[in-house]
C-alpha positions in Angstrom: 3.7 23.5 52.5 7.1 21.5 53.1 6.6 17.7 53.5 9.1 14.9 53.9 8.0 11.5 53.4 10.4 8.4 54.1 8.8 5.0 52.8 10.7 1.5 52.9 9.2 -1.8 51.7 9.8 -5.5 52.5 8.2 -8.0 50.2 8.0 -11.8 50.6 6.7 -13.7 47.5 5.3 -17.2 48.2 4.5 -19.9 45.4 3.9 -23.4 46.8 2.4 -26.1 44.2 0.5 -28.7 46.5 -0.2 -32.1 45.1 1.0 -34.1 42.0 -2.4 -35.7 41.0 -4.7 -34.8 37.9 -5.8 -31.6 39.7 -2.9 -29.7 40.7 -3.4 -27.0 43.5 -1.2 -23.9 43.7 -1.0 -21.4 46.3 0.9 -18.2 45.5 1.1 -14.9 47.1 2.9 -11.6 47.9 3.1 -9.6 51.1 4.6 -6.0 51.1 5.3 -4.5 54.7 5.7 -0.6 54.4 7.0 1.5 57.4 6.3 5.0 56.7 7.8 8.3 58.4 5.8 11.5 57.7 7.2 15.0 58.6 4.9 17.7 57.1 4.8 21.7 57.8 1.8 23.3 56.1 -1.6 22.2 55.5 -1.8 18.6 56.3 -5.3 18.3 55.1 -4.3 19.2 51.3 -1.3 17.1 51.6 -3.6 14.0 52.4 -7.2 15.3 50.7 -7.8 11.8 49.1 -5.4 9.7 50.9 -3.7 8.8 54.2 -0.1 8.8 54.5 1.1 9.1 58.2 4.0 7.6 60.3 3.4 4.0 61.2 3.3 0.5 59.1 0.9 -0.4 56.5 1.1 -2.9 53.6 -0.1 -4.5 50.6 -1.0 -8.3 50.2 -2.1 -10.6 47.3 -3.1 -14.6 47.3 -4.1 -16.7 44.4 -5.3 -20.6 44.9 -6.2 -22.5 41.9 -7.3 -26.1 41.7 -8.3 -27.3 38.2 -10.9 -24.8 37.1 -11.6 -23.4 40.5 -9.7 -20.2 41.5 -9.6 -17.7 44.3 -7.8 -14.4 44.4 -7.7 -12.2 47.7 -6.0 -8.7 47.4 -5.5 -6.0 50.1 -3.8 -2.5 49.7 -3.1 0.3 52.3 -4.0 -2.2 55.1 -5.2 -0.3 58.5 -5.3 3.0 56.6 -8.4 5.4 55.8 -7.8 4.5 52.2 -7.7 1.0 52.5 -9.2 -1.6 50.0 -9.6 -5.3 49.9 -10.9 -7.4 47.1 -12.1 -11.4 46.9 -12.6 -13.1 43.6 -13.4 -16.3 42.9 -15.3 -18.9 40.8 -15.0 -21.8 38.2 -13.8 -21.1 34.8 -16.9 -21.1 32.2 -19.3 -21.9 35.0 -19.6 -18.8 37.6 -17.8 -16.3 39.2 -18.2 -14.2 42.1 -16.6 -11.0 43.9 -16.7 -9.1 47.2 -15.1 -5.6 47.5 -14.6 -3.5 50.2 -12.8 -0.1 49.9 -12.5 3.5 51.6 -11.6 6.9 50.7 -11.3 10.1 52.7 -11.9 13.7 51.4 -10.0 16.1 53.9 -10.8 19.7 53.8 -9.0 21.3 56.7 -7.8 20.2 60.1 -8.3 22.0 63.0 -11.1 24.4 62.1 -12.6 26.4 64.7 -16.1 27.2 65.6 -17.9 28.9 68.6 -20.9 26.3 68.1 -20.8 23.3 70.4 -22.1 19.9 68.9 -20.1 19.6 65.8 -21.0 16.6 64.1 -24.6 16.6 65.2 -27.8 18.3 63.8 -28.0 20.8 66.9 -25.6 23.6 67.3 -25.6 26.0 70.1 -23.5 28.2 72.1 -23.3 29.8 75.5 -23.6 33.8 75.2 -20.8 35.4 76.7 -21.1 38.5 79.0 -21.5 41.3 79.0 -23.6 40.4 75.7 -26.7 38.5 76.5 -27.1 36.8 72.9 -23.4 36.8 71.3 -21.0 34.0 71.4 -17.5 34.2 73.1 -15.3 36.5 70.4 -11.9 35.0 71.9 -11.6 32.4 69.2 -8.9 30.8 71.3 -11.5 29.3 73.1 -13.6 27.9 70.3 -13.9 24.3 69.6 -11.6 22.6 67.3 -12.7 19.7 64.8 -11.9 18.5 61.2 -13.7 19.3 58.1 -13.6 15.7 56.6 -15.7 13.1 54.9 -15.0 9.2 54.8 -16.5 7.3 52.4 -16.8 3.6 52.6 -17.9 1.0 49.9 -19.2 -2.6 50.3 -20.1 -4.5 47.3 -20.9 -8.2 46.2 -21.6 -10.0 43.0 -22.3 -13.2 41.3 -22.4 -14.0 37.8 -23.6 -17.4 36.1 -22.0 -18.4 32.8 -22.9 -22.2 33.0 -26.0 -21.9 30.8 -24.3 -20.1 27.7 -25.6 -18.4 25.6 -27.9 -17.3 28.4 -26.4 -15.5 31.5 -27.4 -14.1 34.9 -25.8 -11.2 37.0 -26.7 -10.1 40.3 -24.9 -7.6 42.7 -25.3 -5.5 46.1 -23.7 -2.4 47.0 -23.6 -0.2 50.0 -22.0 3.2 50.4 -21.7 5.2 53.5 -20.4 8.8 53.9 -19.7 10.2 57.5 -17.9 13.3 58.5 -18.4 17.1 58.8 -18.8 19.6 55.8 -19.0 23.3 55.8 -22.1 25.2 54.4 -23.0 28.9 54.5 -26.6 30.7 55.8 -27.5 34.0 56.1 -28.0 35.4 59.8 -30.6 37.9 58.5 -32.7 38.6 55.5 -32.0 40.7 53.4 -28.2 41.5 54.2 -26.7 41.1 57.5 -24.0 38.6 58.4 -23.2 35.3 57.0 -22.5 32.2 59.1 -20.4 29.1 58.4 -22.0 25.9 59.8 -20.3 22.5 60.3 -22.9 20.3 58.7 -23.2 16.9 59.6 -22.7 14.0 56.9 -24.2 10.9 57.7 -25.5 9.3 54.2 -26.2 5.8 53.3 -26.8 4.7 49.6 -28.0 0.8 49.2 -28.0 -0.4 45.6 -29.3 -3.5 43.9 -28.8 -4.8 40.5 -29.8 -7.8 38.4 -29.4 -8.6 34.7 -30.3 -11.5 32.5 -30.0 -12.1 29.0 -29.0 -14.2 26.1 -25.9 -13.5 23.7 -25.0 -14.9 20.4 -23.3 -14.0 17.1 -26.4 -12.8 15.6 -28.4 -11.6 18.7 -28.1 -10.4 22.1 -30.7 -9.5 24.5 -29.9 -7.8 27.9 -32.8 -7.1 30.5 -31.8 -5.1 33.7 -33.3 -3.8 36.9 -31.4 -1.1 39.3 -32.9 -0.2 42.8 -31.2 2.5 44.6 -32.3 3.8 48.3 -30.8 7.0 49.8 -31.2 7.8 53.4 -29.8 11.0 55.4 -29.8 10.4 58.9 -30.0 14.2 59.5 -32.6 16.1 57.4 -32.5 19.1 59.6 -29.6 21.2 61.1 -30.7 23.4 63.8 -28.5 26.3 64.8 -28.6 29.3 67.2 -28.4 32.6 65.2 -25.9 35.0 66.6 -27.6 37.9 64.4 -30.8 37.8 67.1 -30.8 39.7 69.9 -33.4 37.5 71.4 -32.2 36.4 74.7 -34.4 33.4 74.4 -31.9 31.9 72.0 -34.0 31.5 69.0 -33.2 28.5 67.0 -33.1 28.4 63.0 -33.1 25.6 60.8 -31.4 24.4 57.7 -32.9 21.5 55.4 -30.5 19.0 54.4 -30.8 16.4 51.7 -34.0 14.4 52.1 -34.2 10.5 52.0 -35.1 9.4 48.3 -35.1 6.1 46.1 -35.4 5.3 42.5 -35.7 2.4 40.2 -35.0 1.6 36.5 -35.9 -1.0 34.2 -33.8 -1.4 31.2 -33.8 -3.5 28.0 -30.6 -3.6 25.3 -30.8 -5.7 22.2 -29.0 -6.0 19.1 -29.7 -8.1 15.9 -27.7 -8.8 12.6 -29.7 -8.4 9.7 -28.7 -9.1 6.0 -26.8 -6.7 3.8 -24.3 -6.5 6.5 -26.6 -4.4 8.6 -27.5 -4.2 12.5 -30.2 -3.0 14.5 -29.7 -1.9 17.9 -32.3 -0.9 20.6 -32.0 0.7 24.3 -35.2 1.3 26.2 -35.6 2.5 29.7 -38.0 3.5 32.3 -37.6 4.6 36.0 -38.9 6.6 38.9 -37.2 8.8 41.6 -39.4 9.6 44.7 -38.5 12.0 47.7 -40.5 12.5 50.9 -39.9 15.0 53.5 -41.7 17.1 56.3 -42.0 20.7 55.5 -40.9 23.5 58.0 -44.3 25.2 59.4 -42.5 28.4 60.6 -39.6 30.6 59.9 -37.4 33.0 61.9 -38.0 36.9 61.3 -38.3 39.9 63.3 -41.6 39.4 65.3 -41.8 43.2 67.3 -41.3 45.5 64.4 -42.8 48.7 65.3 -42.4 48.1 69.0 -39.5 49.5 71.5 -38.0 46.0 71.1 -37.7 46.1 67.4 -34.8 43.7 66.2 -35.9 40.9 68.5 -36.4 37.7 66.5 -38.8 34.7 66.7 -40.5 31.9 64.9 -43.6 32.8 62.8 -46.0 30.1 62.1 -46.8 29.1 58.4 -50.3 27.7 57.6 -49.5 24.8 54.9 -52.0 23.2 52.6 -50.0 19.8 53.2 -47.2 19.2 55.7 -45.6 16.4 53.4 -43.6 16.9 50.3 -44.1 13.8 48.0 -41.9 14.3 45.0 -41.9 12.1 42.0 -40.0 12.2 38.6 -40.7 9.5 36.1 -38.3 9.0 33.2 -38.5 7.1 29.6 -36.0 6.8 27.1 -35.9 5.1 23.8 -32.8 4.9 21.3 -33.1 3.0 18.0 -30.5 2.8 15.7 -30.0 0.9 12.2 -26.7 0.7 10.6 -26.1 -0.7 7.0 -23.1 -1.3 4.9 -24.4 -3.2 1.6 -21.5 -2.0 -0.6 -17.8 -1.3 0.2 -18.6 2.5 -0.8 -21.6 3.1 1.1 -22.5 3.3 4.9 -26.0 4.1 6.0 -27.2 5.0 9.5 -31.0 5.8 10.6 -31.6 6.6 14.3 -34.6 7.7 16.6 -34.0 8.9 19.9 -36.7 9.8 22.5 
């Protein structure tokens, strides 16, 4: 792989004090304009596996505003690119602070991939049989559909922390992560043995996370209570595809199961207290639950005419289920207790319990 990258940067720095009163206000900042030129020979996806360098103009910036104890910082990087990020910080020193963040990152596997399937990026893959065959796809790969194996991840988050009531504190945050794109998976055309098929599987995930923590912190005692909740959603829990291993002219459709929706929560407690004899006792407790729900498939694809003149034809065979719904649940509890002591300079002791 050969590549030539030409990058130029123009930076403008700004610093303006406003006012001459008791509380001076200051605005400062920096803007960087970055023209780029890219000439690459080889695998473009590998060159840009986790970034987005291309011909065009991008840039970075940073602004700061201060007035007395109040402040606001705003930053941006790789503006307008698939790996761009932004961050806004603010608050009042000793009282509260907040933050908002947005960032993207691509994961490029390969560009201009080929498939005889139509519908790449969705959960239904099919093809038109090519004469003289009544069931096989077109073998001329120059006519196949082109697409990119790539997943784009985007994060949104925001938080607020209250320090005004020291030694007490309160912290809350929200976050959302989305993943969209196409990822390769492999399936068997027949069982046992037979052909292997590469499928362009859709990725359309959404994860929401909520966190809250509150506690008390002093030199001799610290207490921290926390709660975390996370919910995962997959827009496509099934991938349906036409199987070229079948000779059934009815175009039997097979199915691959994809990650199901799930959610989880966890309560936590961490504490520490200083004791006599230069000792300290630490505790870490937690309990959580993860659940998942999915509809089970009630049929599978297999030979349905074995022993007849049409042996090899495939179709769906029904399955009788005790319950058509899967309800998964995992409960987790943990406890870590540690006592450390150093009553004399020549003696260190440690006792711990872990569950």
